[in-house]
C-alpha positions as CSV (number, residue, x, y, z in Angstrom):
1,M,-92.0,95.5,55.9
2,R,-92.3,91.7,55.8
3,G,-95.1,90.3,57.7
4,S,-97.1,93.5,58.3
5,C,-99.9,92.3,55.8
6,E,-100.5,89.2,57.9
7,R,-103.7,89.1,60.0
8,S,-104.7,92.6,58.8
9,G,-108.5,93.1,59.4
10,E,-108.9,95.4,56.5
11,D,-107.2,93.0,54.1
12,E,-109.5,90.0,54.9
13,K,-111.8,90.8,52.0
14,Q,-109.1,91.6,49.4
15,E,-110.1,88.8,47.1
16,E,-113.7,90.1,46.8
17,E,-112.4,93.6,46.4
18,A,-110.0,92.6,43.6
19,T,-112.6,90.7,41.8
20,A,-115.0,93.7,41.8
21,A,-112.0,95.9,40.7
22,C,-111.3,93.7,37.7
23,G,-114.8,94.4,36.5
24,S,-114.9,98.0,36.9
25,L,-111.3,99.0,37.7
26,S,-112.5,101.7,40.0
27,G,-110.2,100.8,43.1
28,V,-110.5,104.5,44.1
29,P,-111.8,105.4,47.6
30,E,-114.6,107.9,48.0
31,A,-112.3,110.6,49.0
32,E,-110.9,110.3,45.5
33,Q,-114.3,110.6,43.7
34,S,-114.9,114.2,44.2
35,P,-115.5,116.6,41.2
36,E,-111.9,117.9,42.0
37,A,-110.6,114.9,40.3
38,N,-111.5,116.4,37.0
39,W,-110.0,119.8,37.5
40,D,-106.7,118.7,35.7
41,S,-108.4,118.5,32.4
42,D,-109.6,122.0,32.6
43,L,-106.3,123.3,33.8
44,E,-104.5,121.7,30.8
45,T,-106.5,123.8,28.4
46,E,-105.6,126.9,30.3
47,G,-102.0,126.1,30.4
48,T,-101.5,127.1,34.0
49,H,-98.9,124.5,35.2
50,G,-98.4,126.1,38.7
51,L,-102.1,125.9,39.5
52,R,-102.3,122.3,38.2
53,E,-99.6,121.4,40.7
54,L,-101.5,123.2,43.5
55,V,-104.7,121.3,42.6
56,R,-102.6,117.9,42.7
57,D,-101.0,118.8,46.0
58,T,-104.5,119.8,47.4
59,L,-106.0,116.5,46.4
60,Y,-103.2,114.6,48.0
61,L,-103.4,116.5,51.3
62,R,-107.2,116.0,51.5
63,S,-106.9,112.4,50.8
64,C,-104.2,112.0,53.5
65,R,-106.6,113.7,56.0
66,A,-109.4,111.6,54.9
67,H,-107.1,108.3,55.6
68,S,-105.6,109.8,58.8
69,I,-102.1,109.5,57.5
70,V,-99.1,111.9,57.5
71,P,-98.3,113.3,54.0
72,I,-95.0,112.5,52.4
73,S,-93.0,115.7,52.0
74,C,-90.8,114.6,49.2
75,F,-93.8,113.9,47.1
76,L,-95.0,117.4,47.7
77,R,-91.6,118.8,46.6
78,Q,-91.4,116.8,43.5
79,G,-93.0,119.4,41.4
80,S,-93.2,118.3,37.7
81,A,-90.4,115.5,38.0
82,Q,-90.8,112.6,35.8
83,E,-89.6,110.1,38.3
84,L,-91.3,109.7,41.7
85,N,-89.1,107.6,44.1
86,L,-90.8,106.5,47.3
87,Q,-88.9,103.4,48.1
88,H,-88.8,102.3,51.9
89,R,-91.4,105.0,53.0
90,G,-93.8,102.6,54.9
91,L,-96.8,103.9,53.0
92,G,-98.9,100.8,53.7
93,P,-102.4,100.3,52.3
94,Q,-103.7,103.7,53.6
95,G,-100.7,105.7,52.2
96,A,-101.3,103.9,48.7
97,R,-105.0,105.0,48.7
98,A,-103.9,108.6,49.5
99,L,-101.3,108.6,46.7
100,A,-103.6,107.1,44.3
101,S,-106.0,110.1,44.1
102,S,-103.0,112.3,43.1
103,L,-101.6,110.0,40.7
104,S,-104.8,109.8,38.7
105,S,-104.5,113.5,38.0
106,N,-100.7,113.9,37.6
107,P,-99.6,114.5,34.0
108,Y,-95.8,114.4,34.9
109,V,-94.9,111.2,36.5
110,K,-93.5,108.6,33.9
111,R,-91.7,106.3,36.5
112,L,-93.2,105.3,39.9
113,D,-91.0,103.5,42.4
114,L,-92.8,102.2,45.4
115,R,-90.5,99.3,46.3
116,D,-90.7,97.9,49.9
117,N,-93.7,99.9,51.2
118,G,-95.9,97.2,52.6
119,L,-98.6,98.0,50.3
120,C,-100.4,94.5,50.5
121,G,-103.3,93.7,48.3
122,A,-105.4,96.5,49.6
123,G,-102.8,99.1,48.5
124,A,-102.4,97.4,45.2
125,L,-106.1,97.5,44.7
126,A,-106.1,101.3,45.3
127,L,-103.2,101.9,43.0
128,A,-104.7,99.7,40.2
129,G,-107.5,102.2,39.9
130,A,-105.0,105.0,39.2
131,L,-102.7,102.9,37.0
132,S,-105.7,101.9,34.7
133,K,-106.5,105.6,34.1
134,S,-103.0,107.1,33.9
135,S,-101.8,108.2,30.5
136,S,-98.4,109.2,31.6
137,I,-96.9,106.6,33.8
138,R,-94.8,104.0,31.8
139,D,-92.6,102.3,34.4
140,V,-93.7,100.9,37.8
141,D,-91.8,99.2,40.4
142,L,-93.9,97.4,43.2
143,S,-91.3,95.0,44.3
144,E,-91.2,93.6,47.9
145,N,-94.7,94.8,48.7
146,Q,-96.4,91.4,49.7
147,L,-98.9,92.1,47.2
148,G,-100.6,88.7,47.3
149,V,-103.0,87.1,44.8
150,A,-105.6,89.9,45.3
151,G,-103.1,92.6,44.7
152,V,-101.7,90.9,41.5
153,Q,-105.3,90.3,40.2
154,A,-106.2,93.9,40.4
155,L,-102.8,95.1,39.0
156,C,-102.9,92.6,36.1
157,A,-106.4,93.8,35.2
158,A,-105.3,97.5,35.5
159,L,-102.2,96.9,33.2
160,T,-104.4,94.9,30.5
161,A,-106.7,98.1,30.4
162,N,-103.8,100.5,30.3
163,R,-102.1,100.0,27.0
164,A,-99.6,102.9,27.8
165,M,-97.6,100.9,30.4
166,Q,-94.2,99.7,29.3
167,K,-92.5,98.3,32.3
168,M,-93.7,96.5,35.6
169,Q,-91.5,95.1,38.4
170,L,-93.1,92.6,40.7
171,S,-90.0,91.1,42.3
172,G,-90.0,89.7,45.8
173,N,-93.6,89.6,46.3
174,G,-93.9,85.9,47.3
175,L,-96.1,85.2,44.3
176,E,-97.1,81.4,44.1
177,E,-99.0,79.4,41.6
178,Q,-102.3,81.1,42.6
179,A,-101.1,84.2,41.1
180,A,-100.0,82.6,37.9
181,Q,-103.4,82.6,36.2
182,Y,-103.5,86.4,36.3
183,L,-99.8,86.8,35.3
184,A,-100.7,84.4,32.4
185,E,-103.5,86.8,31.3
186,L,-101.1,89.6,31.7
187,L,-98.5,87.9,29.5
188,A,-100.9,87.0,26.8
189,H,-102.9,90.4,26.6
190,T,-100.7,93.3,27.3
191,D,-98.4,95.9,25.5
192,L,-96.0,95.7,28.4
193,K,-92.3,95.6,27.0
194,S,-90.7,94.6,30.3
195,L,-91.8,92.3,33.2
196,D,-89.7,91.3,36.2
197,L,-91.2,88.4,38.2
198,S,-87.8,87.4,40.0
199,Y,-87.4,86.4,43.5
200,N,-91.0,84.8,43.9
201,Q,-92.3,81.5,44.5
202,L,-93.6,80.5,41.1
203,N,-93.3,76.6,41.0
204,D,-93.7,73.9,38.4
205,Q,-97.6,74.3,38.3
206,A,-97.1,78.0,37.7
207,G,-94.7,77.1,34.8
208,E,-97.5,75.0,33.2
209,T,-99.7,77.9,33.5
210,L,-97.2,80.4,32.3
211,G,-95.9,78.5,29.3
212,P,-98.9,78.8,26.9
213,A,-99.3,82.3,27.8
214,L,-95.7,83.1,26.7
215,A,-96.5,81.3,23.5
216,E,-99.4,83.9,23.0
217,N,-97.4,86.9,24.1
218,T,-97.9,89.7,21.7
219,G,-95.5,92.4,22.7
220,L,-93.3,91.6,25.9
221,T,-89.6,91.8,24.8
222,E,-87.9,91.2,28.2
223,L,-88.9,88.8,30.8
224,N,-87.1,88.0,34.2
225,V,-88.4,85.0,36.2
226,S,-85.1,84.2,38.0
227,W,-84.9,82.9,41.5
228,N,-88.3,81.1,41.3
229,H,-89.0,77.3,41.5
230,L,-89.7,76.5,37.9
231,R,-88.7,72.9,37.5
232,G,-89.9,69.5,36.2
233,P,-93.0,69.6,34.0
234,G,-93.4,73.2,34.7
235,A,-90.0,74.2,33.3
236,V,-90.7,72.1,30.1
237,A,-93.9,73.7,29.6
238,F,-92.5,77.1,30.1
239,A,-89.6,76.4,27.6
240,R,-92.2,75.1,25.0
241,G,-93.9,78.5,25.4
242,L,-90.6,80.1,24.3
243,E,-90.6,78.0,21.2
244,A,-93.7,79.7,19.7
245,N,-92.8,83.2,21.1
246,I,-92.1,85.7,18.4
247,F,-91.5,88.8,20.4
248,L,-89.2,88.0,23.5
249,K,-85.7,89.3,23.0
250,V,-84.3,88.9,26.6
251,L,-85.1,86.1,29.0
252,D,-83.7,85.4,32.4
253,I,-84.5,82.0,33.9
254,S,-81.5,81.7,36.1
255,Y,-81.6,80.3,39.6
256,N,-84.6,78.0,38.9
257,G,-84.4,74.2,38.7
258,F,-84.8,73.5,34.9
259,G,-82.4,70.6,35.0
260,D,-81.7,68.5,32.0
261,P,-85.4,68.1,30.7
262,G,-85.8,71.9,31.0
263,A,-82.5,72.4,29.1
264,S,-83.6,69.9,26.5
265,A,-86.8,71.8,26.0
266,V,-85.0,75.0,25.7
267,G,-82.6,73.5,23.0
268,E,-85.7,72.4,21.1
269,A,-87.1,76.1,21.5
270,L,-84.0,77.5,20.1
271,K,-84.3,75.5,16.9
272,A,-87.6,77.3,16.1
273,N,-87.2,80.7,17.8
274,N,-85.7,83.2,15.6
275,V,-86.1,86.3,17.9
276,L,-84.5,85.6,21.2
277,E,-81.1,87.4,21.7
278,E,-80.2,87.0,25.3
279,L,-80.7,84.0,27.5
280,N,-79.5,83.4,31.2
281,M,-79.8,79.8,32.3
282,S,-77.1,80.0,35.1
283,N,-77.6,77.8,38.2
284,N,-80.2,75.5,36.9
285,R,-78.9,72.1,37.9
286,I,-78.1,71.3,34.2
287,S,-75.5,68.5,33.7
288,A,-73.4,67.7,30.8
289,M,-76.1,65.6,29.3
290,G,-78.5,68.7,29.4
291,A,-75.9,70.9,27.9
292,L,-75.4,68.6,24.9
293,S,-79.3,68.8,24.4
294,L,-79.1,72.5,24.6
295,G,-76.4,72.5,22.0
296,L,-78.7,70.9,19.6
297,G,-80.6,74.2,19.5
298,L,-77.3,76.3,19.2
299,R,-76.3,74.3,16.1
300,V,-79.2,76.0,14.0
301,N,-80.2,79.2,15.9
302,Q,-79.2,82.3,14.3
303,T,-80.4,85.2,16.5
304,L,-79.0,84.3,20.0
305,R,-76.0,86.7,21.0
306,I,-75.6,86.2,24.7
307,L,-75.8,82.7,26.4
308,V,-75.1,82.4,30.2
309,V,-74.9,78.9,31.6
310,S,-72.5,79.6,34.4
311,R,-72.8,77.8,37.9
312,N,-74.2,74.5,36.4
313,P,-72.5,71.1,37.0
314,I,-71.9,70.7,33.0
315,R,-68.3,70.0,33.5
316,S,-65.7,70.3,30.8
317,E,-67.5,67.9,28.5
318,G,-70.7,69.9,28.6
319,C,-68.8,73.1,27.8
320,F,-67.1,71.3,24.9
321,G,-70.3,70.2,23.4
322,L,-71.9,73.7,23.5
323,L,-68.9,75.2,22.0
324,K,-68.7,72.4,19.4
325,S,-72.4,73.3,18.4
326,V,-71.4,76.9,17.9
327,Q,-68.6,75.9,15.7
328,D,-70.8,73.6,13.6
329,N,-73.2,76.6,13.0
330,P,-71.8,78.9,10.2
331,A,-74.7,81.4,10.8
332,S,-74.3,81.6,14.7
333,A,-74.8,85.2,16.1
334,L,-73.2,84.4,19.5
335,E,-71.1,87.2,21.0
336,L,-70.8,85.9,24.6
337,L,-70.8,82.3,25.9
338,D,-70.5,82.4,29.6
339,F,-69.2,79.3,31.4
340,S,-68.1,81.2,34.6
341,D,-67.2,79.0,37.6
342,I,-67.0,76.0,35.5
343,Q,-63.4,74.5,35.2
344,V,-62.4,73.2,31.5
345,N,-59.6,71.1,30.4
346,A,-57.0,71.4,27.7
347,E,-59.2,69.7,25.1
348,F,-61.8,72.6,25.6
349,D,-59.0,75.2,25.3
350,G,-58.0,73.8,22.0
351,L,-61.5,74.0,20.7
352,A,-62.0,77.5,22.0
353,S,-58.8,78.6,20.0
354,S,-60.2,77.0,16.9
355,V,-63.5,78.7,17.4
356,K,-62.0,82.1,18.0
357,G,-60.4,81.7,14.6
358,I,-63.9,81.4,13.0
359,L,-65.7,84.0,15.3
360,P,-63.0,86.3,16.5
361,E,-65.8,88.5,18.2
362,L,-66.9,85.7,20.4
363,C,-66.1,86.0,24.1
364,I,-65.8,82.8,25.9
365,K,-65.8,83.0,29.7
366,T,-64.8,80.0,31.9
367,G,-63.9,79.3,35.5
368,A,-60.1,79.1,34.4
369,C,-60.1,82.1,31.9
370,R,-61.9,85.4,32.0
371,V,-61.9,87.3,28.9
372,E,-63.2,90.9,28.9
373,Y,-66.5,91.5,27.1
374,K,-66.5,95.1,26.0
375,K,-70.0,95.1,24.5
376,E,-72.6,96.7,26.8
377,L,-75.0,94.1,28.4
378,L,-78.7,94.9,29.3
379,P,-79.1,95.2,33.1
380,V,-80.6,91.9,33.5
381,F,-77.2,90.3,32.7
382,R,-74.8,92.7,34.4
383,S,-75.0,90.8,37.6
384,A,-73.6,87.7,35.9
385,L,-70.3,89.4,35.2
386,P,-67.4,89.2,37.5
387,A,-66.0,92.2,39.2
388,S,-63.0,92.2,36.8
389,V,-65.3,92.8,33.8
390,P,-66.4,96.5,33.1
391,K,-70.2,97.0,33.2
């Protein structure tokens, strides 16, 4: 679906449409504004579930005709299912508009998966109107849809208005620094619990925008910004936001470019943060010096259970320094310290044996020694485990 949104005539005015949508959060085409859109509330009082489904399907079919698209049969067959999976269906903006009319009056769907449908900004704008009003949908996946700035603007406004939404996935949408201002507003003023921004193009300027918003976050507990371009001052600003955050429990910043300055800022954040439990910093260009700075936070932190620093050039001395910090912290809560793909020496092995005597439940993974970690990890970290470790 990549590239289908480029040079589209109907998408040329997405910015203007999104701005208007943020004010009214209408985003619903005329075909969706008929009196039939209110039938559902009457049917609920009558308790006629079959008739409610008939009305929903009728609205959808009429909207499909209005937008000259072929209806999706699996949607018509879903009945009262709680999950609507429409991945890779090629909906496009018109398909999204037709679907939006039915979603607005659907009391069943709790999870909506529209990954890879070429929705573009226009499709996101239409869905934003439905999502802002839905009281049932809790989990939405809009990954790989080329949403653009206009689409993100409309969606962030919708999620800010709808306090029932719990999880949003916006992975792989090519989001750049221009989208960061709307994502920052979402971070600071939302009841979302989980947000996935991985595989985008958020750079150091975006990090400088998102960092202060992360400090103001009032509910997000899981954030994934892996596979972006957070580096330099942006990485430092983002880490400083973590220092003041009091809600986030799971953070994945792997495959960015935090480097030693970013690692040092994260170490400072860990000194003050008493909430974060799982942190993935793999593949971030962190050297042994950066690892030692990170260790200063581990020396006092009492909540972090899982730390992944695999695939960083921290060498054996960096691994030794981090482990020594854990040894020096009698209140450490660490259960997993992951140094995968980093070779260590005999001196590290000796320290590991000593630490295991103090913290027998601590799992230490290195490039030379792989130990089974039997406790279940959250999905954001399961990909970091080698094939030999049960998931």
